[in-house]
PDB file of the backbone (N, CA, C, O) and the ligand in Angstrom, with CONECT records:
HET     ZN  A 101       1
ATOM      1  N   MET A   1      15.409 -27.666  -4.081  1.00  0.00           N
ATOM      2  CA  MET A   1      15.407 -26.848  -2.865  1.00  0.00           C
ATOM      3  C   MET A   1      14.004 -26.317  -2.565  1.00  0.00           C
ATOM      4  O   MET A   1      13.246 -25.988  -3.477  1.00  0.00           O
ATOM      5  N   GLY A   2      13.677 -26.239  -1.300  1.00  0.00           N
ATOM      6  CA  GLY A   2      12.343 -25.799  -0.907  1.00  0.00           C
ATOM      7  C   GLY A   2      12.213 -24.289  -0.847  1.00  0.00           C
ATOM      8  O   GLY A   2      13.143 -23.546  -1.159  1.00  0.00           O
ATOM      9  N   LYS A   3      11.026 -23.861  -0.433  1.00  0.00           N
ATOM     10  CA  LYS A   3      10.769 -22.425  -0.316  1.00  0.00           C
ATOM     11  C   LYS A   3      11.361 -21.889   0.976  1.00  0.00           C
ATOM     12  O   LYS A   3      11.493 -22.599   1.972  1.00  0.00           O
ATOM     13  N   CYS A   4      11.710 -20.628   0.923  1.00  0.00           N
ATOM     14  CA  CYS A   4      12.291 -19.944   2.080  1.00  0.00           C
ATOM     15  C   CYS A   4      11.291 -19.964   3.242  1.00  0.00           C
ATOM     16  O   CYS A   4      10.108 -19.688   3.043  1.00  0.00           O
ATOM     17  N   CYS A   5      11.754 -20.285   4.439  1.00  0.00           N
ATOM     18  CA  CYS A   5      10.880 -20.363   5.617  1.00  0.00           C
ATOM     19  C   CYS A   5      10.422 -18.982   6.085  1.00  0.00           C
ATOM     20  O   CYS A   5       9.439 -18.876   6.819  1.00  0.00           O
ATOM     21  N   PHE A   6      11.117 -17.931   5.673  1.00  0.00           N
ATOM     22  CA  PHE A   6      10.762 -16.596   6.137  1.00  0.00           C
ATOM     23  C   PHE A   6       9.791 -15.896   5.182  1.00  0.00           C
ATOM     24  O   PHE A   6       8.671 -15.566   5.572  1.00  0.00           O
ATOM     25  N   CYS A   7      10.210 -15.671   3.939  1.00  0.00           N
ATOM     26  CA  CYS A   7       9.346 -14.935   3.003  1.00  0.00           C
ATOM     27  C   CYS A   7       8.340 -15.854   2.300  1.00  0.00           C
ATOM     28  O   CYS A   7       7.311 -15.380   1.818  1.00  0.00           O
ATOM     29  N   GLU A   8       8.616 -17.126   2.237  1.00  0.00           N
ATOM     30  CA  GLU A   8       7.747 -18.120   1.599  1.00  0.00           C
ATOM     31  C   GLU A   8       7.480 -17.799   0.129  1.00  0.00           C
ATOM     32  O   GLU A   8       6.449 -18.185  -0.421  1.00  0.00           O
ATOM     33  N   VAL A   9       8.415 -17.092  -0.499  1.00  0.00           N
ATOM     34  CA  VAL A   9       8.281 -16.733  -1.908  1.00  0.00           C
ATOM     35  C   VAL A   9       9.469 -17.291  -2.694  1.00  0.00           C
ATOM     36  O   VAL A   9       9.308 -18.016  -3.676  1.00  0.00           O
ATOM     37  N   GLU A  10      10.666 -16.927  -2.229  1.00  0.00           N
ATOM     38  CA  GLU A  10      11.893 -17.319  -2.929  1.00  0.00           C
ATOM     39  C   GLU A  10      12.290 -18.749  -2.545  1.00  0.00           C
ATOM     40  O   GLU A  10      11.783 -19.333  -1.587  1.00  0.00           O
ATOM     41  N   THR A  11      13.227 -19.282  -3.346  1.00  0.00           N
ATOM     42  CA  THR A  11      13.744 -20.616  -3.061  1.00  0.00           C
ATOM     43  C   THR A  11      14.975 -20.492  -2.158  1.00  0.00           C
ATOM     44  O   THR A  11      15.739 -19.534  -2.275  1.00  0.00           O
ATOM     45  N   CYS A  12      15.160 -21.446  -1.273  1.00  0.00           N
ATOM     46  CA  CYS A  12      16.322 -21.440  -0.379  1.00  0.00           C
ATOM     47  C   CYS A  12      17.616 -21.369  -1.184  1.00  0.00           C
ATOM     48  O   CYS A  12      17.718 -21.936  -2.271  1.00  0.00           O
ATOM     49  N   ASP A  13      18.605 -20.659  -0.627  1.00  0.00           N
ATOM     50  CA  ASP A  13      19.837 -20.468  -1.390  1.00  0.00           C
ATOM     51  C   ASP A  13      20.773 -21.676  -1.366  1.00  0.00           C
ATOM     52  O   ASP A  13      21.733 -21.714  -2.137  1.00  0.00           O
ATOM     53  N   SER A  14      20.523 -22.657  -0.510  1.00  0.00           N
ATOM     54  CA  SER A  14      21.290 -23.913  -0.579  1.00  0.00           C
ATOM     55  C   SER A  14      20.451 -25.044   0.032  1.00  0.00           C
ATOM     56  O   SER A  14      19.421 -24.798   0.659  1.00  0.00           O
ATOM     57  N   TRP A  15      20.905 -26.270  -0.160  1.00  0.00           N
ATOM     58  CA  TRP A  15      20.154 -27.438   0.344  1.00  0.00           C
ATOM     59  C   TRP A  15      20.107 -27.454   1.863  1.00  0.00           C
ATOM     60  O   TRP A  15      19.167 -27.996   2.444  1.00  0.00           O
ATOM     61  N   HIS A  16      21.106 -26.869   2.515  1.00  0.00           N
ATOM     62  CA  HIS A  16      21.174 -26.928   3.982  1.00  0.00           C
ATOM     63  C   HIS A  16      20.574 -25.693   4.620  1.00  0.00           C
ATOM     64  O   HIS A  16      20.638 -25.533   5.839  1.00  0.00           O
ATOM     65  N   SER A  17      19.995 -24.821   3.817  1.00  0.00           N
ATOM     66  CA  SER A  17      19.526 -23.543   4.341  1.00  0.00           C
ATOM     67  C   SER A  17      17.999 -23.496   4.418  1.00  0.00           C
ATOM     68  O   SER A  17      17.303 -24.143   3.636  1.00  0.00           O
ATOM     69  N   TYR A  18      17.490 -22.711   5.385  1.00  0.00           N
ATOM     70  CA  TYR A  18      16.044 -22.530   5.524  1.00  0.00           C
ATOM     71  C   TYR A  18      15.584 -21.235   4.848  1.00  0.00           C
ATOM     72  O   TYR A  18      14.394 -21.022   4.616  1.00  0.00           O
ATOM     73  N   TYR A  19      16.570 -20.373   4.537  1.00  0.00           N
ATOM     74  CA  TYR A  19      16.218 -19.055   4.001  1.00  0.00           C
ATOM     75  C   TYR A  19      16.778 -18.823   2.606  1.00  0.00           C
ATOM     76  O   TYR A  19      17.738 -19.477   2.198  1.00  0.00           O
ATOM     77  N   CYS A  20      16.171 -17.885   1.873  1.00  0.00           N
ATOM     78  CA  CYS A  20      16.661 -17.504   0.551  1.00  0.00           C
ATOM     79  C   CYS A  20      17.785 -16.464   0.706  1.00  0.00           C
ATOM     80  O   CYS A  20      18.075 -16.022   1.818  1.00  0.00           O
ATOM     81  N   ALA A  21      18.396 -16.089  -0.381  1.00  0.00           N
ATOM     82  CA  ALA A  21      19.522 -15.147  -0.329  1.00  0.00           C
ATOM     83  C   ALA A  21      19.073 -13.793   0.231  1.00  0.00           C
ATOM     84  O   ALA A  21      19.787 -13.177   1.022  1.00  0.00           O
ATOM     85  N   LYS A  22      17.880 -13.332  -0.185  1.00  0.00           N
ATOM     86  CA  LYS A  22      17.387 -12.025   0.273  1.00  0.00           C
ATOM     87  C   LYS A  22      17.113 -12.031   1.771  1.00  0.00           C
ATOM     88  O   LYS A  22      17.451 -11.076   2.471  1.00  0.00           O
ATOM     89  N   CYS A  23      16.507 -13.093   2.259  1.00  0.00           N
ATOM     90  CA  CYS A  23      16.208 -13.166   3.694  1.00  0.00           C
ATOM     91  C   CYS A  23      17.481 -13.345   4.513  1.00  0.00           C
ATOM     92  O   CYS A  23      17.559 -12.875   5.648  1.00  0.00           O
ATOM     93  N   HIS A  24      18.482 -14.026   3.943  1.00  0.00           N
ATOM     94  CA  HIS A  24      19.775 -14.102   4.616  1.00  0.00           C
ATOM     95  C   HIS A  24      20.369 -12.715   4.778  1.00  0.00           C
ATOM     96  O   HIS A  24      20.940 -12.383   5.816  1.00  0.00           O
ATOM     97  N   LYS A  25      20.223 -11.911   3.732  1.00  0.00           N
ATOM     98  CA  LYS A  25      20.727 -10.541   3.782  1.00  0.00           C
ATOM     99  C   LYS A  25      19.955  -9.750   4.840  1.00  0.00           C
ATOM    100  O   LYS A  25      20.542  -9.005   5.625  1.00  0.00           O
ATOM    101  N   LEU A  26      18.621  -9.924   4.850  1.00  0.00           N
ATOM    102  CA  LEU A  26      17.794  -9.252   5.861  1.00  0.00           C
ATOM    103  C   LEU A  26      18.228  -9.641   7.269  1.00  0.00           C
ATOM    104  O   LEU A  26      18.301  -8.800   8.165  1.00  0.00           O
ATOM    105  N   LYS A  27      18.514 -10.931   7.449  1.00  0.00           N
ATOM    106  CA  LYS A  27      18.963 -11.436   8.745  1.00  0.00           C
ATOM    107  C   LYS A  27      20.251 -10.740   9.176  1.00  0.00           C
ATOM    108  O   LYS A  27      20.411 -10.349  10.332  1.00  0.00           O
ATOM    109  N   ARG A  28      21.172 -10.592   8.207  1.00  0.00           N
ATOM    110  CA  ARG A  28      22.445  -9.919   8.519  1.00  0.00           C
ATOM    111  C   ARG A  28      22.192  -8.463   8.903  1.00  0.00           C
ATOM    112  O   ARG A  28      22.807  -7.939   9.831  1.00  0.00           O
ATOM    113  N   VAL A  29      21.275  -7.818   8.175  1.00  0.00           N
ATOM    114  CA  VAL A  29      20.947  -6.413   8.475  1.00  0.00           C
ATOM    115  C   VAL A  29      20.352  -6.311   9.880  1.00  0.00           C
ATOM    116  O   VAL A  29      20.689  -5.403  10.640  1.00  0.00           O
ATOM    117  N   ILE A  30      19.464  -7.250  10.221  1.00  0.00           N
ATOM    118  CA  ILE A  30      18.840  -7.269  11.552  1.00  0.00           C
ATOM    119  C   ILE A  30      19.911  -7.433  12.631  1.00  0.00           C
ATOM    120  O   ILE A  30      19.862  -6.773  13.669  1.00  0.00           O
ATOM    121  N   HIS A  31      20.886  -8.327  12.376  1.00  0.00           N
ATOM    122  CA  HIS A  31      21.967  -8.533  13.357  1.00  0.00           C
ATOM    123  C   HIS A  31      22.853  -7.300  13.468  1.00  0.00           C
ATOM    124  O   HIS A  31      23.352  -6.973  14.544  1.00  0.00           O
ATOM    125  N   LEU A  32      23.041  -6.622  12.342  1.00  0.00           N
ATOM    126  CA  LEU A  32      23.901  -5.431  12.336  1.00  0.00           C
ATOM    127  C   LEU A  32      23.255  -4.252  13.054  1.00  0.00           C
ATOM    128  O   LEU A  32      23.900  -3.561  13.843  1.00  0.00           O
ATOM    129  N   PHE A  33      21.953  -4.027  12.765  1.00  0.00           N
ATOM    130  CA  PHE A  33      21.302  -2.808  13.268  1.00  0.00           C
ATOM    131  C   PHE A  33      20.319  -3.034  14.409  1.00  0.00           C
ATOM    132  O   PHE A  33      19.810  -2.060  14.964  1.00  0.00           O
ATOM    133  N   SER A  34      20.038  -4.246  14.773  1.00  0.00           N
ATOM    134  CA  SER A  34      19.048  -4.639  15.784  1.00  0.00           C
ATOM    135  C   SER A  34      17.650  -4.724  15.169  1.00  0.00           C
ATOM    136  O   SER A  34      17.281  -3.948  14.288  1.00  0.00           O
ATOM    137  N   ILE A  35      16.899  -5.685  15.663  1.00  0.00           N
ATOM    138  CA  ILE A  35      15.550  -5.947  15.146  1.00  0.00           C
ATOM    139  C   ILE A  35      14.635  -4.741  15.353  1.00  0.00           C
ATOM    140  O   ILE A  35      13.777  -4.455  14.518  1.00  0.00           O
ATOM    141  N   ASP A  36      14.826  -4.032  16.480  1.00  0.00           N
ATOM    142  CA  ASP A  36      13.962  -2.879  16.759  1.00  0.00           C
ATOM    143  C   ASP A  36      14.132  -1.777  15.730  1.00  0.00           C
ATOM    144  O   ASP A  36      13.159  -1.171  15.282  1.00  0.00           O
ATOM    145  N   LYS A  37      15.395  -1.522  15.356  1.00  0.00           N
ATOM    146  CA  LYS A  37      15.654  -0.469  14.380  1.00  0.00           C
ATOM    147  C   LYS A  37      15.054  -0.833  13.015  1.00  0.00           C
ATOM    148  O   LYS A  37      14.433   0.002  12.358  1.00  0.00           O
ATOM    149  N   VAL A  38      15.249  -2.093  12.598  1.00  0.00           N
ATOM    150  CA  VAL A  38      14.722  -2.542  11.305  1.00  0.00           C
ATOM    151  C   VAL A  38      13.195  -2.486  11.319  1.00  0.00           C
ATOM    152  O   VAL A  38      12.577  -2.033  10.356  1.00  0.00           O
ATOM    153  N   MET A  39      12.591  -2.949  12.419  1.00  0.00           N
ATOM    154  CA  MET A  39      11.135  -2.947  12.553  1.00  0.00           C
ATOM    155  C   MET A  39      10.594  -1.520  12.505  1.00  0.00           C
ATOM    156  O   MET A  39       9.573  -1.241  11.876  1.00  0.00           O
ATOM    157  N   ASN A  40      11.314  -0.622  13.191  1.00  0.00           N
ATOM    158  CA  ASN A  40      10.924   0.778  13.221  1.00  0.00           C
ATOM    159  C   ASN A  40      10.896   1.367  11.806  1.00  0.00           C
ATOM    160  O   ASN A  40       9.962   2.078  11.435  1.00  0.00           O
ATOM    161  N   ILE A  41      11.940   1.057  11.023  1.00  0.00           N
ATOM    162  CA  ILE A  41      12.023   1.559   9.648  1.00  0.00           C
ATOM    163  C   ILE A  41      10.896   0.973   8.804  1.00  0.00           C
ATOM    164  O   ILE A  41      10.240   1.684   8.044  1.00  0.00           O
ATOM    165  N   VAL A  42      10.682  -0.332   8.950  1.00  0.00           N
ATOM    166  CA  VAL A  42       9.614  -0.987   8.174  1.00  0.00           C
ATOM    167  C   VAL A  42       8.266  -0.344   8.499  1.00  0.00           C
ATOM    168  O   VAL A  42       7.480  -0.040   7.601  1.00  0.00           O
ATOM    169  N   GLU A  43       8.008  -0.142   9.793  1.00  0.00           N
ATOM    170  CA  GLU A  43       6.722   0.433  10.198  1.00  0.00           C
ATOM    171  C   GLU A  43       6.572   1.873   9.731  1.00  0.00           C
ATOM    172  O   GLU A  43       5.524   2.267   9.219  1.00  0.00           O
ATOM    173  N   ASN A  44       7.643   2.661   9.915  1.00  0.00           N
ATOM    174  CA  ASN A  44       7.541   4.081   9.578  1.00  0.00           C
ATOM    175  C   ASN A  44       7.570   4.348   8.089  1.00  0.00           C
ATOM    176  O   ASN A  44       6.904   5.269   7.615  1.00  0.00           O
ATOM    177  N   VAL A  45       8.323   3.567   7.346  1.00  0.00           N
ATOM    178  CA  VAL A  45       8.451   3.829   5.910  1.00  0.00           C
ATOM    179  C   VAL A  45       7.383   3.092   5.111  1.00  0.00           C
ATOM    180  O   VAL A  45       6.658   3.707   4.329  1.00  0.00           O
ATOM    181  N   LEU A  46       7.283   1.786   5.303  1.00  0.00           N
ATOM    182  CA  LEU A  46       6.372   1.016   4.463  1.00  0.00           C
ATOM    183  C   LEU A  46       4.927   1.098   4.925  1.00  0.00           C
ATOM    184  O   LEU A  46       4.031   1.397   4.136  1.00  0.00           O
ATOM    185  N   ILE A  47       4.703   0.831   6.214  1.00  0.00           N
ATOM    186  CA  ILE A  47       3.328   0.751   6.703  1.00  0.00           C
ATOM    187  C   ILE A  47       2.683   2.128   6.725  1.00  0.00           C
ATOM    188  O   ILE A  47       1.523   2.268   6.338  1.00  0.00           O
ATOM    189  N   VAL A  48       3.408   3.144   7.169  1.00  0.00           N
ATOM    190  CA  VAL A  48       2.846   4.499   7.197  1.00  0.00           C
ATOM    191  C   VAL A  48       2.527   4.956   5.777  1.00  0.00           C
ATOM    192  O   VAL A  48       1.488   5.570   5.535  1.00  0.00           O
ATOM    193  N   ASN A  49       3.436   4.651   4.828  1.00  0.00           N
ATOM    194  CA  ASN A  49       3.194   5.034   3.437  1.00  0.00           C
ATOM    195  C   ASN A  49       1.935   4.391   2.885  1.00  0.00           C
ATOM    196  O   ASN A  49       1.176   5.020   2.149  1.00  0.00           O
ATOM    197  N   GLU A  50       1.717   3.124   3.248  1.00  0.00           N
ATOM    198  CA  GLU A  50       0.508   2.443   2.791  1.00  0.00           C
ATOM    199  C   GLU A  50      -0.734   3.132   3.322  1.00  0.00           C
ATOM    200  O   GLU A  50      -1.707   3.340   2.597  1.00  0.00           O
ATOM    201  N   GLU A  51      -0.686   3.490   4.624  1.00  0.00           N
ATOM    202  CA  GLU A  51      -1.821   4.191   5.232  1.00  0.00           C
ATOM    203  C   GLU A  51      -2.042   5.531   4.556  1.00  0.00           C
ATOM    204  O   GLU A  51      -3.179   5.934   4.311  1.00  0.00           O
ATOM    205  N   GLN A  52      -0.934   6.229   4.252  1.00  0.00           N
ATOM    206  CA  GLN A  52      -1.045   7.523   3.584  1.00  0.00           C
ATOM    207  C   GLN A  52      -1.664   7.367   2.204  1.00  0.00           C
ATOM    208  O   GLN A  52      -2.494   8.171   1.780  1.00  0.00           O
ATOM    209  N   GLN A  53      -1.232   6.293   1.501  1.00  0.00           N
ATOM    210  CA  GLN A  53      -1.782   6.042   0.166  1.00  0.00           C
ATOM    211  C   GLN A  53      -3.282   5.825   0.250  1.00  0.00           C
ATOM    212  O   GLN A  53      -4.041   6.321  -0.582  1.00  0.00           O
ATOM    213  N   GLU A  54      -3.707   5.067   1.280  1.00  0.00           N
ATOM    214  CA  GLU A  54      -5.142   4.827   1.464  1.00  0.00           C
ATOM    215  C   GLU A  54      -5.864   6.139   1.718  1.00  0.00           C
ATOM    216  O   GLU A  54      -6.935   6.386   1.164  1.00  0.00           O
ATOM    217  N   GLU A  55      -5.265   6.989   2.569  1.00  0.00           N
ATOM    218  CA  GLU A  55      -5.868   8.281   2.868  1.00  0.00           C
ATOM    219  C   GLU A  55      -5.980   9.115   1.599  1.00  0.00           C
ATOM    220  O   GLU A  55      -7.010   9.744   1.353  1.00  0.00           O
ATOM    221  N   ASN A  56      -4.910   9.121   0.785  1.00  0.00           N
ATOM    222  CA  ASN A  56      -4.921   9.868  -0.465  1.00  0.00           C
ATOM    223  C   ASN A  56      -6.019   9.366  -1.394  1.00  0.00           C
ATOM    224  O   ASN A  56      -6.706  10.157  -2.040  1.00  0.00           O
ATOM    225  N   MET A  57      -6.180   8.032  -1.455  1.00  0.00           N
ATOM    226  CA  MET A  57      -7.211   7.467  -2.317  1.00  0.00           C
ATOM    227  C   MET A  57      -8.590   7.889  -1.845  1.00  0.00           C
ATOM    228  O   MET A  57      -9.458   8.231  -2.649  1.00  0.00           O
ATOM    229  N   LYS A  58      -8.788   7.862  -0.506  1.00  0.00           N
ATOM    230  CA  LYS A  58     -10.073   8.274   0.050  1.00  0.00           C
ATOM    231  C   LYS A  58     -10.360   9.721  -0.326  1.00  0.00           C
ATOM    232  O   LYS A  58     -11.480  10.059  -0.709  1.00  0.00           O
ATOM    233  N   GLU A  59      -9.327  10.590  -0.214  1.00  0.00           N
ATOM    234  CA  GLU A  59      -9.493  11.997  -0.545  1.00  0.00           C
ATOM    235  C   GLU A  59      -9.853  12.169  -2.018  1.00  0.00           C
ATOM    236  O   GLU A  59     -10.731  12.957  -2.368  1.00  0.00           O
ATOM    237  N   GLU A  60      -9.149  11.406  -2.885  1.00  0.00           N
ATOM    238  CA  GLU A  60      -9.419  11.485  -4.321  1.00  0.00           C
ATOM    239  C   GLU A  60     -10.853  11.069  -4.623  1.00  0.00           C
ATOM    240  O   GLU A  60     -11.542  11.699  -5.425  1.00  0.00           O
ATOM    241  N   LEU A  61     -11.295   9.982  -3.959  1.00  0.00           N
ATOM    242  CA  LEU A  61     -12.668   9.508  -4.153  1.00  0.00           C
ATOM    243  C   LEU A  61     -13.668  10.558  -3.716  1.00  0.00           C
ATOM    244  O   LEU A  61     -14.676  10.782  -4.387  1.00  0.00           O
ATOM    245  N   LYS A  62     -13.387  11.215  -2.570  1.00  0.00           N
ATOM    246  CA  LYS A  62     -14.281  12.257  -2.061  1.00  0.00           C
ATOM    247  C   LYS A  62     -14.416  13.380  -3.086  1.00  0.00           C
ATOM    248  O   LYS A  62     -15.521  13.832  -3.386  1.00  0.00           O
ATOM    249  N   THR A  63     -13.261  13.829  -3.626  1.00  0.00           N
ATOM    250  CA  THR A  63     -13.288  14.915  -4.602  1.00  0.00           C
ATOM    251  C   THR A  63     -14.064  14.485  -5.838  1.00  0.00           C
ATOM    252  O   THR A  63     -14.878  15.243  -6.366  1.00  0.00           O
ATOM    253  N   GLU A  64     -13.805  13.260  -6.297  1.00  0.00           N
ATOM    254  CA  GLU A  64     -14.493  12.735  -7.477  1.00  0.00           C
ATOM    255  C   GLU A  64     -16.005  12.716  -7.240  1.00  0.00           C
ATOM    256  O   GLU A  64     -16.782  13.124  -8.103  1.00  0.00           O
ATOM    257  N   LEU A  65     -16.413  12.237  -6.057  1.00  0.00           N
ATOM    258  CA  LEU A  65     -17.836  12.138  -5.750  1.00  0.00           C
ATOM    259  C   LEU A  65     -18.487  13.511  -5.661  1.00  0.00           C
ATOM    260  O   LEU A  65     -19.600  13.699  -6.152  1.00  0.00           O
ATOM    261  N   THR A  66     -17.799  14.485  -5.035  1.00  0.00           N
ATOM    262  CA  THR A  66     -18.401  15.816  -4.925  1.00  0.00           C
ATOM    263  C   THR A  66     -18.489  16.468  -6.304  1.00  0.00           C
ATOM    264  O   THR A  66     -19.457  17.171  -6.594  1.00  0.00           O
ATOM    265  N   THR A  67     -17.479  16.236  -7.160  1.00  0.00           N
ATOM    266  CA  THR A  67     -17.528  16.789  -8.521  1.00  0.00           C
ATOM    267  C   THR A  67     -18.712  16.200  -9.287  1.00  0.00           C
ATOM    268  O   THR A  67     -19.456  16.915  -9.959  1.00  0.00           O
ATOM    269  N   ARG A  68     -18.870  14.880  -9.170  1.00  0.00           N
ATOM    270  CA  ARG A  68     -19.987  14.222  -9.862  1.00  0.00           C
ATOM    271  C   ARG A  68     -21.325  14.719  -9.344  1.00  0.00           C
ATOM    272  O   ARG A  68     -22.248  14.977 -10.116  1.00  0.00           O
ATOM    273  N   ALA A  69     -21.420  14.853  -7.992  1.00  0.00           N
ATOM    274  CA  ALA A  69     -22.667  15.306  -7.394  1.00  0.00           C
ATOM    275  C   ALA A  69     -23.016  16.697  -7.898  1.00  0.00           C
ATOM    276  O   ALA A  69     -24.181  16.970  -8.187  1.00  0.00           O
ATOM    277  N   SER A  70     -22.032  17.579  -8.010  1.00  0.00           N
ATOM    278  CA  SER A  70     -22.332  18.940  -8.475  1.00  0.00           C
ATOM    279  C   SER A  70     -22.693  18.922  -9.962  1.00  0.00           C
ATOM    280  O   SER A  70     -23.525  19.717 -10.398  1.00  0.00           O
ATOM    281  N   THR A  71     -22.083  18.032 -10.744  1.00  0.00           N
ATOM    282  CA  THR A  71     -22.439  17.907 -12.162  1.00  0.00           C
ATOM    283  C   THR A  71     -23.876  17.436 -12.298  1.00  0.00           C
ATOM    284  O   THR A  71     -24.629  17.949 -13.126  1.00  0.00           O
ATOM    285  N   ILE A  72     -24.259  16.444 -11.473  1.00  0.00           N
ATOM    286  CA  ILE A  72     -25.634  15.934 -11.509  1.00  0.00           C
ATOM    287  C   ILE A  72     -26.615  17.038 -11.130  1.00  0.00           C
ATOM    288  O   ILE A  72     -27.666  17.198 -11.752  1.00  0.00           O
ATOM    289  N   ARG A  73     -26.244  17.810 -10.081  1.00  0.00           N
ATOM    290  CA  ARG A  73     -27.111  18.909  -9.639  1.00  0.00           C
ATOM    291  C   ARG A  73     -27.304  19.915 -10.777  1.00  0.00           C
ATOM    292  O   ARG A  73     -28.415  20.382 -11.029  1.00  0.00           O
ATOM    293  N   LYS A  74     -26.203  20.237 -11.457  1.00  0.00           N
ATOM    294  CA  LYS A  74     -26.271  21.192 -12.566  1.00  0.00           C
ATOM    295  C   LYS A  74     -27.177  20.663 -13.669  1.00  0.00           C
ATOM    296  O   LYS A  74     -27.992  21.406 -14.216  1.00  0.00           O
ATOM    297  N   CYS A  75     -27.033  19.354 -14.005  1.00  0.00           N
ATOM    298  CA  CYS A  75     -27.856  18.744 -15.041  1.00  0.00           C
ATOM    299  C   CYS A  75     -29.332  18.819 -14.679  1.00  0.00           C
ATOM    300  O   CYS A  75     -30.175  19.153 -15.511  1.00  0.00           O
ATOM    301  N   LYS A  76     -29.633  18.497 -13.401  1.00  0.00           N
ATOM    302  CA  LYS A  76     -31.019  18.529 -12.933  1.00  0.00           C
ATOM    303  C   LYS A  76     -31.585  19.938 -13.052  1.00  0.00           C
ATOM    304  O   LYS A  76     -32.713  20.130 -13.506  1.00  0.00           O
ATOM    305  N   LYS A  77     -30.771  20.942 -12.629  1.00  0.00           N
ATOM    306  CA  LYS A  77     -31.210  22.338 -12.696  1.00  0.00           C
ATOM    307  C   LYS A  77     -31.518  22.712 -14.140  1.00  0.00           C
ATOM    308  O   LYS A  77     -32.538  23.339 -14.424  1.00  0.00           O
ATOM    309  N   ASN A  78     -30.627  22.322 -15.051  1.00  0.00           N
ATOM    310  CA  ASN A  78     -30.826  22.632 -16.469  1.00  0.00           C
ATOM    311  C   ASN A  78     -32.108  22.007 -16.997  1.00  0.00           C
ATOM    312  O   ASN A  78     -32.849  22.627 -17.760  1.00  0.00           O
ATOM    313  N   LYS A  79     -32.361  20.757 -16.574  1.00  0.00           N
ATOM    314  CA  LYS A  79     -33.584  20.073 -17.009  1.00  0.00           C
ATOM    315  C   LYS A  79     -34.816  20.794 -16.490  1.00  0.00           C
ATOM    316  O   LYS A  79     -35.788  20.998 -17.216  1.00  0.00           O
ATOM    317  N   GLU A  80     -34.756  21.189 -15.177  1.00  0.00           N
ATOM    318  CA  GLU A  80     -35.867  21.905 -14.561  1.00  0.00           C
ATOM    319  C   GLU A  80     -36.119  23.213 -15.299  1.00  0.00           C
ATOM    320  O   GLU A  80     -37.264  23.570 -15.574  1.00  0.00           O
ATOM    321  N   LEU A  81     -35.037  23.924 -15.619  1.00  0.00           N
ATOM    322  CA  LEU A  81     -35.169  25.198 -16.313  1.00  0.00           C
ATOM    323  C   LEU A  81     -35.815  24.990 -17.682  1.00  0.00           C
ATOM    324  O   LEU A  81     -36.670  25.766 -18.107  1.00  0.00           O
ATOM    325  N   LYS A  82     -35.373  23.896 -18.381  1.00  0.00           N
ATOM    326  CA  LYS A  82     -35.911  23.616 -19.706  1.00  0.00           C
ATOM    327  C   LYS A  82     -37.396  23.279 -19.633  1.00  0.00           C
ATOM    328  O   LYS A  82     -38.174  23.666 -20.505  1.00  0.00           O
ATOM    329  N   SER A  83     -37.784  22.546 -18.574  1.00  0.00           N
ATOM    330  CA  SER A  83     -39.196  22.153 -18.457  1.00  0.00           C
ATOM    331  C   SER A  83     -40.071  23.358 -18.150  1.00  0.00           C
ATOM    332  O   SER A  83     -41.249  23.387 -18.508  1.00  0.00           O
ATOM    333  N   ILE A  84     -39.493  24.351 -17.487  1.00  0.00           N
ATOM    334  CA  ILE A  84     -40.246  25.579 -17.187  1.00  0.00           C
ATOM    335  C   ILE A  84     -40.449  26.402 -18.458  1.00  0.00           C
ATOM    336  O   ILE A  84     -41.507  26.986 -18.690  1.00  0.00           O
ATOM    337  N   GLU A  85     -39.397  26.422 -19.267  1.00  0.00           N
ATOM    338  CA  GLU A  85     -39.469  27.254 -20.486  1.00  0.00           C
ATOM    339  C   GLU A  85     -40.548  26.790 -21.492  1.00  0.00           C
ATOM    340  O   GLU A  85     -40.710  27.400 -22.549  1.00  0.00           O
TER     341      GLU A  85
HETATM  342 ZN    ZN A 101      13.148 -15.495   1.810  1.00  0.00          ZN2+
END
């Protein structure tokens, strides 16, 4: 059996099928709730979360960089003080 035409990851669930079992289930969900509703959930839950994760990572990097910068500044000050003494 070939690869699923939709996800291109799983194997088709039968010889006469183009989709895997998971994508068949997704198809049924889309028919049950409408493509717009499913798309809305995917965009709001998965895609927004990914963007939020990126934002969180950026914030973490910023904090890390400012902490390092202040540590470097402190080290430099200490060196300057030692050279004066
Ligand atoms: Zn699939």
